[in-house]
C-alpha positions as CSV (number, residue, x, y, z in Angstrom):
1,X,257.9,-14.0,-102.6
2,X,256.7,-11.8,-105.2
3,X,255.9,-14.8,-107.5
4,X,253.9,-16.4,-104.8
5,X,251.9,-13.2,-104.0
6,X,251.2,-12.7,-107.7
7,X,250.0,-16.6,-107.9
8,X,247.9,-16.6,-104.7
9,X,246.3,-13.2,-105.1
10,X,242.8,-13.1,-106.8
11,X,242.3,-11.5,-110.0
12,X,242.4,-7.6,-110.1
13,X,238.9,-6.0,-109.7
14,X,237.8,-2.8,-111.1
15,X,236.0,-0.8,-108.2
16,X,234.7,2.6,-107.3
17,X,235.8,3.9,-103.8
18,X,234.0,6.4,-101.7
19,X,236.3,8.1,-99.2
20,X,235.5,10.0,-96.1
21,X,236.6,13.2,-97.3
22,X,233.9,13.0,-100.2
23,X,236.3,12.1,-102.8
24,X,235.6,9.1,-105.2
25,X,238.2,7.1,-106.9
26,X,238.1,4.3,-109.5
27,X,240.7,1.9,-110.8
28,X,241.9,-1.7,-110.3
29,X,242.8,-3.1,-106.8
30,X,246.1,-4.8,-107.3
31,X,246.8,-5.6,-103.6
32,X,244.6,-5.5,-100.5
33,X,245.3,-6.0,-96.8
34,X,243.8,-5.1,-93.5
35,X,245.8,-1.9,-93.5
36,X,244.3,-0.7,-96.8
37,X,244.5,-1.1,-100.5
38,X,246.7,-0.4,-103.6
39,X,244.7,1.1,-106.4
40,X,246.0,1.6,-109.9
41,X,244.3,3.7,-112.6
42,X,245.2,5.9,-115.5
43,X,246.5,8.7,-113.3
44,X,248.4,6.8,-110.8
45,X,250.3,3.3,-110.9
46,X,250.4,3.1,-107.0
47,X,247.9,4.8,-105.0
48,X,247.8,3.7,-101.3
49,X,244.7,4.1,-99.4
50,X,244.2,3.3,-95.7
51,X,241.2,1.1,-94.9
52,X,239.8,3.6,-92.4
53,X,239.4,6.1,-95.2
54,X,237.3,4.0,-97.4
55,X,233.6,4.2,-96.5
56,X,232.1,2.4,-99.6
57,X,233.3,0.0,-102.4
58,X,231.4,-0.7,-105.6
59,X,232.7,-3.5,-107.8
60,X,232.2,-2.9,-111.4
61,X,233.7,-5.7,-113.2
62,X,236.8,-7.8,-113.4
63,X,239.6,-6.1,-115.2
64,X,240.2,-7.6,-118.7
65,X,243.8,-6.4,-118.8
66,X,245.4,-5.7,-115.4
67,X,247.3,-2.4,-115.2
68,X,251.0,-2.3,-114.2
69,X,251.5,-3.6,-110.6
70,X,253.3,-1.4,-108.2
71,X,257.0,-2.0,-107.7
72,X,256.7,-3.0,-104.0
73,X,253.0,-2.8,-103.0
74,X,253.5,-5.1,-99.9
75,X,255.9,-2.5,-98.5
76,X,253.8,0.4,-99.1
77,X,250.8,-1.3,-97.3
78,X,252.9,-2.0,-94.4
79,X,254.0,1.7,-94.1
80,X,250.3,2.4,-93.2
81,X,250.5,0.7,-89.9
82,X,247.6,-1.1,-88.1
83,X,246.4,2.3,-86.9
84,X,245.9,4.6,-89.7
85,X,246.0,8.5,-89.0
86,X,242.5,9.9,-87.7
87,X,240.8,12.4,-89.8
88,X,241.2,16.0,-88.6
89,X,237.9,17.3,-86.9
90,X,236.4,20.5,-88.1
91,X,237.1,23.4,-85.9
92,X,234.4,24.1,-83.2
93,X,232.6,27.4,-84.2
94,X,230.0,27.6,-81.4
95,X,230.5,27.8,-77.7
96,X,228.0,28.4,-74.8
97,X,227.7,28.5,-71.2
98,X,225.0,28.6,-68.7
99,X,225.1,29.7,-65.0
100,X,222.4,29.4,-62.3
101,X,222.3,30.1,-58.7
102,X,219.9,30.3,-55.7
103,X,220.5,32.2,-52.5
104,X,218.0,31.6,-49.5
105,X,218.3,33.1,-46.0
106,X,216.0,32.2,-43.2
107,X,216.7,34.2,-40.1
108,X,215.6,37.4,-38.6
109,X,214.7,38.4,-42.3
110,X,213.6,36.1,-45.0
111,X,215.4,36.4,-48.2
112,X,215.4,34.6,-51.6
113,X,217.3,35.6,-54.8
114,X,217.4,33.7,-58.0
115,X,219.9,34.7,-60.7
116,X,221.1,33.2,-64.0
117,X,223.1,34.0,-66.9
118,X,223.5,32.3,-70.5
119,X,226.3,33.1,-73.0
120,X,227.1,31.9,-76.6
121,X,230.0,32.6,-78.9
122,X,230.6,32.2,-82.5
123,X,234.3,32.3,-83.6
124,X,235.6,31.9,-87.3
125,X,239.0,33.1,-88.1
126,X,239.3,36.6,-86.9
127,X,235.6,37.3,-86.4
128,X,234.0,36.8,-83.0
129,X,230.4,37.4,-81.9
130,X,229.4,37.0,-78.1
131,X,225.8,37.3,-76.8
132,X,225.1,37.3,-73.1
133,X,221.8,37.6,-71.2
134,X,221.6,37.8,-67.3
135,X,219.0,38.5,-64.8
136,X,218.0,38.3,-61.1
137,X,214.8,38.3,-59.0
138,X,214.8,38.4,-55.2
139,X,212.5,39.4,-52.3
140,X,213.5,40.2,-48.7
141,X,210.5,40.0,-46.2
142,X,208.1,40.4,-49.1
143,X,209.7,43.3,-50.6
144,X,211.3,43.0,-54.1
145,X,214.9,44.0,-53.9
146,X,216.1,42.6,-57.0
147,X,214.2,42.7,-60.5
148,X,216.6,43.1,-63.5
149,X,217.3,41.6,-66.9
150,X,220.2,42.7,-69.1
151,X,221.4,41.5,-72.8
152,X,224.7,42.4,-74.3
153,X,226.0,41.5,-77.8
154,X,229.6,42.3,-78.7
155,X,230.9,41.7,-82.3
156,X,234.7,42.2,-83.1
157,X,237.0,41.1,-85.9
158,X,240.9,41.4,-86.4
159,X,242.1,43.9,-88.9
160,X,245.7,43.2,-88.2
161,X,247.8,40.8,-86.1
162,X,247.0,42.8,-82.8
163,X,244.4,45.2,-83.7
164,X,240.7,44.7,-84.0
165,X,237.4,46.5,-84.4
166,X,234.3,46.1,-82.2
167,X,230.7,47.2,-81.6
168,X,229.0,46.6,-78.4
169,X,225.2,46.9,-77.8
170,X,223.0,46.3,-74.9
171,X,219.3,46.5,-73.6
172,X,217.7,45.7,-70.3
173,X,215.8,47.0,-67.3
174,X,216.2,47.3,-63.5
175,X,213.2,48.1,-61.6
176,X,214.9,48.4,-58.2
177,X,217.1,51.1,-59.7
178,X,214.0,52.7,-61.3
179,X,215.0,51.9,-65.0
180,X,212.1,50.8,-66.9
181,X,214.2,50.5,-70.0
182,X,217.8,51.2,-70.9
183,X,219.7,50.8,-74.1
184,X,223.3,51.4,-75.3
185,X,225.4,51.1,-78.4
186,X,229.0,51.8,-79.4
187,X,231.8,51.1,-81.6
188,X,235.5,51.2,-80.9
189,X,238.9,49.7,-81.5
190,X,240.8,47.2,-79.5
191,X,244.3,45.8,-79.0
192,X,245.6,42.3,-78.1
193,X,248.1,43.5,-75.6
194,X,248.9,39.8,-74.6
195,X,248.1,36.5,-76.2
196,X,249.5,33.6,-74.4
197,X,248.5,30.0,-74.2
198,X,247.2,30.5,-70.6
199,X,246.6,34.4,-70.4
200,X,245.1,36.8,-72.7
201,X,244.8,40.6,-72.0
202,X,242.9,43.0,-74.3
203,X,242.5,46.8,-74.2
204,X,239.8,49.0,-75.9
205,X,238.9,52.5,-76.5
206,X,235.6,53.8,-78.2
207,X,232.3,55.6,-77.7
208,X,229.0,54.6,-76.2
209,X,225.5,56.1,-76.4
210,X,223.3,55.3,-73.2
211,X,219.6,56.1,-72.8
212,X,217.4,55.3,-69.8
213,X,213.6,55.6,-69.4
214,X,213.2,56.1,-65.8
215,X,210.0,55.5,-63.7
216,X,210.4,58.1,-61.1
217,X,212.7,60.6,-62.8
218,X,213.4,62.5,-66.0
219,X,214.8,60.3,-68.8
220,X,218.5,60.3,-69.5
221,X,220.6,60.1,-72.6
222,X,224.3,60.8,-72.8
223,X,227.3,60.3,-75.3
224,X,230.2,58.6,-73.5
225,X,233.9,57.9,-74.1
226,X,235.0,54.4,-73.4
227,X,238.0,52.9,-72.0
228,X,238.1,49.2,-71.3
229,X,240.0,46.0,-70.6
230,X,239.3,42.4,-70.3
231,X,241.5,39.3,-69.5
232,X,241.2,35.6,-69.2
233,X,243.7,33.6,-67.1
234,X,243.7,29.7,-67.0
235,X,245.6,29.3,-63.6
236,X,245.7,25.7,-63.8
237,X,243.6,22.6,-64.6
238,X,241.1,23.3,-61.9
239,X,240.9,27.1,-61.6
240,X,240.4,30.0,-64.2
241,X,239.8,33.7,-63.6
242,X,238.4,36.3,-66.1
243,X,237.6,40.0,-65.6
244,X,236.5,43.1,-67.6
245,X,236.4,46.7,-66.8
246,X,234.9,49.8,-68.3
247,X,235.3,53.5,-67.6
248,X,232.9,55.7,-69.3
249,X,233.1,59.5,-69.1
250,X,230.3,61.7,-70.4
251,X,231.4,63.7,-73.5
252,X,228.9,66.5,-72.6
253,X,230.0,66.8,-68.9
254,X,233.4,65.1,-68.0
255,X,232.3,65.3,-64.3
256,X,229.7,62.8,-64.9
257,X,230.8,59.1,-65.6
258,X,230.0,55.5,-65.3
259,X,232.2,52.6,-64.1
260,X,231.5,48.8,-64.5
261,X,233.6,46.0,-63.4
262,X,233.3,42.2,-63.3
263,X,235.4,39.3,-62.0
264,X,234.6,35.5,-62.3
265,X,236.6,32.9,-60.3
266,X,235.8,29.4,-61.5
267,X,236.7,25.9,-60.1
268,X,236.1,23.1,-62.6
269,X,234.7,20.0,-61.0
270,X,234.4,18.3,-64.4
271,X,235.5,19.3,-68.0
272,X,232.2,21.1,-68.4
273,X,230.9,21.7,-64.9
274,X,232.1,24.6,-62.8
275,X,231.6,26.2,-59.4
276,X,231.6,30.0,-59.8
277,X,232.2,33.0,-57.6
278,X,231.2,36.3,-59.4
279,X,231.9,39.9,-58.1
280,X,230.3,42.7,-60.0
281,X,230.2,46.5,-59.3
282,X,228.8,49.5,-61.2
283,X,228.8,53.3,-60.3
284,X,226.9,56.1,-62.0
285,X,227.5,59.7,-60.8
286,X,223.8,60.6,-62.1
287,X,221.4,57.7,-61.1
288,X,217.6,58.0,-60.8
289,X,216.1,59.9,-57.9
290,X,216.7,58.3,-54.5
291,X,218.9,55.5,-55.9
292,X,222.5,55.0,-54.5
293,X,225.3,55.7,-57.1
294,X,227.1,52.3,-56.5
295,X,225.7,48.8,-57.0
296,X,227.8,45.9,-55.9
297,X,226.9,42.3,-56.0
298,X,228.6,39.0,-55.0
299,X,227.2,35.9,-56.3
300,X,227.8,32.2,-56.4
301,X,226.5,29.8,-59.1
302,X,227.0,26.5,-60.9
303,X,227.9,26.8,-64.6
304,X,227.8,24.3,-67.5
305,X,229.8,24.8,-70.6
306,X,228.8,23.3,-74.0
């Protein structure tokens, strides 16, 4: 069989092969099949290359003196199989999500509220950066009862297996709650309490500086401590639940504090399309004049993940 193959095979060719991973190899092709080629050069007598890895071939010239043939090239080519292993895809660094919702009521009162949210996250090794912009605008019987925009950016990176450092900053306004401009910033440390395949729970402690320019009251600025936690739970292939909660006591006056909480229940219609039910609640012991301390919202929306 070996004698027949040697007699039937064409004369070895000197070629340059460009591979999918960017490498370039040169040498003499001593055997070729639909599965791949066996290349021989000064560094290797039997270099077996799958056909799917070769993107370009340049023939230089027929080899004058063929190099030593592999001991069993036919068997080596057969080991490649008809389906060579696929190349590993590079990890996905960026992810994003957009949510939109519209609530309309036509009854004894007429009400329309539009709300939306956009998220973007960058992840590389132990570094994470998440940006989020949300807003709502609505009117009831011609009176504006929702007019706000908030933007938050959080950066954190792992310093040990379970520990990480973070910094969270935000800016926005809420004309209904008489805040013309509000901004905050604060660092802290976090701990990955649970890191499972379907459930993740993190706890955080840090500081926060918050300032508000108010339309009908004195401006406010305080330093706060911060205790927070957040979790993500993939219940099954259709449902997922995530939530976050923050308790921020004032450093100057412990009787003053703020609470912020949010929970999102998602039903995935498709891989990247979901129906969302969101619960948000915030409480401030020192709001602007004639503004209630508590602000609770329940929203439904359609989300697209990309």
